[in-house]
C-alpha positions in Angstrom: 17.5 118.9 102.1 21.2 119.1 102.4 23.2 120.4 105.4 24.0 119.7 109.0 21.3 118.7 111.5 21.0 120.0 115.0 19.2 118.4 118.0 16.4 120.4 119.6 14.6 120.1 122.9 12.0 117.4 123.4 11.8 114.0 121.8 14.2 114.3 118.8 15.0 112.1 115.8 17.9 112.7 113.4 15.9 111.9 110.2 15.2 114.6 107.6 12.0 116.3 108.6 10.8 116.5 105.0 10.5 112.7 105.0 8.0 112.8 107.9 6.3 115.7 106.3 5.4 113.8 103.1 1.7 113.2 103.9 1.3 116.8 104.9 3.3 118.3 102.1 0.6 120.8 101.3 2.0 122.8 104.2 4.9 123.7 101.9 3.0 124.0 98.6 -0.7 124.5 98.7 -2.9 123.1 96.0 -3.9 126.6 95.0 -0.2 127.6 94.6 0.5 124.5 92.5 -2.5 125.2 90.2 -1.4 128.8 89.7 2.2 127.8 88.9 1.1 125.2 86.3 -1.4 127.7 84.9 1.5 130.2 84.5 3.6 127.6 82.7 1.0 126.3 80.3 1.4 128.9 77.6 5.2 128.4 77.5 4.9 124.6 77.4 2.4 124.9 74.5 4.7 127.4 72.7 7.5 124.8 72.9 5.2 121.9 71.9 6.1 120.2 75.1 4.3 116.9 75.8 6.9 114.8 77.6 7.7 116.5 80.9 10.4 115.6 83.5 9.6 117.0 86.9 12.9 117.2 88.7 12.8 117.0 92.5 9.1 116.3 92.3 8.5 115.8 96.1 5.0 114.4 96.5 4.2 114.9 92.8 1.9 117.9 93.1 3.1 119.6 89.8 3.4 116.2 88.1 -0.2 115.2 88.9 -1.5 118.7 87.9 0.2 118.4 84.5 -1.0 114.8 84.0 -4.6 116.0 84.6 -4.0 118.4 81.7 -2.9 115.7 79.3 0.9 115.8 79.6 3.0 112.7 79.8 5.0 113.2 83.0 7.9 111.5 84.8 8.7 112.8 88.3 11.8 112.0 90.3 13.0 112.8 93.8 15.8 111.4 96.1 13.4 111.0 99.0 11.8 107.5 99.1 9.0 108.8 101.4 8.2 111.5 98.9 8.1 109.1 96.0 5.8 106.7 97.9 3.4 109.6 98.7 3.5 110.8 95.1 2.5 107.4 93.9 -0.4 107.3 96.4 -1.6 110.7 95.4 -1.4 109.9 91.7 -3.5 106.7 92.2 -6.1 108.7 94.2 -6.2 111.3 91.5 -6.7 108.6 88.8 -3.8 109.8 86.6 -0.8 108.0 85.2 2.5 109.4 86.3 5.8 107.6 86.3 7.7 108.3 89.6 11.3 107.1 90.2 13.8 107.7 93.0 16.8 109.6 91.6 19.1 112.5 92.6 19.0 115.6 90.5 22.5 114.8 89.1 21.0 111.5 87.7 18.4 113.2 85.6 20.2 112.2 82.4 20.2 108.5 83.4 16.4 108.3 83.5 15.4 105.9 80.6 13.0 107.0 78.0 12.9 109.4 75.0 14.4 112.8 75.2 12.1 115.0 77.3 10.5 118.1 75.8 10.8 120.0 79.1 12.6 119.7 82.4 10.9 121.6 85.2 12.9 122.0 88.5 10.5 124.0 90.7 10.1 125.0 94.3 13.7 125.9 95.1 14.7 122.2 94.7 18.0 123.1 93.0 19.1 125.4 95.8 21.5 122.8 97.2 23.6 123.1 94.0 25.5 126.0 95.5 29.0 125.0 94.4 30.3 125.3 90.9 30.9 121.5 90.6 27.5 120.4 91.8 25.7 123.1 89.8 27.5 121.9 86.6 26.7 118.2 87.2 23.0 118.9 87.8 22.7 121.2 84.7 24.5 118.8 82.5 22.2 116.1 83.7 19.2 118.2 82.7 20.8 118.9 79.3 21.2 115.2 78.7 17.6 114.5 79.7 16.2 116.9 77.1 15.8 116.6 73.3 17.5 119.3 71.2 15.4 122.4 71.5 13.9 121.2 74.8 12.9 123.7 77.5 14.5 124.1 80.9 12.7 125.9 83.7 14.3 126.5 87.1 12.5 128.2 90.0 14.6 129.4 93.0 13.8 131.5 96.0 15.4 134.9 95.4 17.8 135.3 98.3 19.0 138.8 97.5 16.4 140.4 99.9 16.8 137.6 102.5 20.5 138.3 102.6 19.7 141.8 104.0 16.8 141.2 106.3 16.2 137.4 106.9 12.8 135.9 106.7 10.5 134.0 109.1 7.9 131.9 107.3 4.4 131.8 108.8 3.8 128.9 111.2 1.8 126.2 109.5 -0.1 123.2 111.0 -2.0 120.3 109.4 -4.2 117.5 110.9 -5.2 114.2 109.3 -7.3 112.1 111.6 -5.4 112.0 114.9 -2.1 112.8 113.2 -0.8 116.4 113.5 2.1 118.4 112.0 3.4 121.8 113.0 6.0 123.4 110.6 8.4 126.2 111.6 10.9 127.7 109.1 13.2 130.6 109.0 16.1 132.0 106.9 18.8 134.2 108.5 21.8 136.0 107.0 25.0 134.2 108.0 28.7 134.3 107.2 29.0 132.7 103.8 25.3 132.8 102.9 21.8 132.1 104.3 21.2 129.8 107.2 17.9 127.9 106.6 16.4 126.2 109.7 13.4 123.8 109.6 11.7 122.4 112.6 8.9 119.9 112.4 6.7 118.8 115.3 4.7 115.7 114.8 2.5 113.4 116.8 0.6 110.4 115.5 -2.3 110.7 118.0 -3.6 113.3 120.5 -2.3 111.3 123.5 1.2 110.8 122.0 4.3 112.7 122.7 5.4 115.2 120.1 8.4 114.2 118.0 10.7 117.0 117.0 13.0 117.1 114.0 15.2 120.0 113.2 17.6 120.5 110.3 19.9 123.4 109.3 21.6 124.1 106.1 23.8 126.9 104.8 23.0 128.1 101.3 25.4 130.4 99.4 23.7 133.3 97.6 24.3 132.5 93.9 23.7 135.5 91.7 21.8 135.6 88.4 24.9 136.1 86.4 26.5 133.0 87.8 23.4 130.9 87.1 23.2 132.3 83.5 26.8 131.4 82.8 26.5 127.9 84.3 23.4 127.2 82.2 25.1 128.3 79.0 28.2 126.2 79.8 25.9 123.2 80.3 24.8 123.4 76.7 21.8 125.8 76.7 20.9 128.9 74.8 18.3 131.7 75.0 18.9 131.9 78.8 16.7 134.5 80.5 15.8 135.4 84.1 12.4 136.5 85.4 10.7 137.1 88.8 7.9 134.6 88.3 6.8 131.6 86.1 4.9 133.8 83.7 8.3 135.4 82.7 7.7 138.8 84.1 10.9 140.9 83.9 12.9 140.7 87.1 14.1 144.3 87.3 16.7 145.6 89.7 14.8 144.8 92.9 14.2 141.2 92.0 11.2 139.4 93.6 10.3 136.5 95.9 11.4 134.1 93.2 14.2 133.9 90.7 13.0 131.9 87.6 15.4 130.9 84.8 14.4 129.8 81.4 16.6 128.2 78.7 16.5 125.9 75.7 18.9 123.0 75.0 21.2 123.7 72.1 
């Protein structure tokens, strides 16, 4: 996650909370949600005869592993070393073969291998690309990673409603043995966009002190028209927006997600 970090009360560390969260990542994306999202994408992947998949910003590899179980050849990449290590552990436990590498989104085109049939950037990963320059670099990298006719799927949180009312996520907790995680997240309207605050409390054992990590970032609200234009400029055609991964029409009210589909020219 990009953005400035603020120190909170208690024992605090400056590291990104998402690195510490890697073993408990299901707090962010439950297995049932991952399964439902892949199920929604399967008809589209088959329609495009997609076998080689690039999972951009794969985190702990949940989507990658689910796809590999269904017979796809998957490469996942993420900038977080902690996430990549956890992804490799999870793939080994699942008994599937997935290639995981540490790369930034803008380096997608430099990942060696044949042109991918599909690039999937799910879970609001691309939200940090909220300037025209960064957005263009990332989209061009996705274009270079794909074969001609390859499929691009981008999933974002639709901030149009959040901009009006803000949003507080449900508090989530997770325990593994004596380790315990508590995750607090909120989005608030702010000058220039949406302020996203994440606080993670963690303790390795019941008799240990809680560690607290907090990070804040400011995301600009990038409209559908801007995304469509940027995707076309990066070398894609057949660009369309939807409110979910099944491709349901977005409508004027939008939805919880903004999903963009496109095909490399």
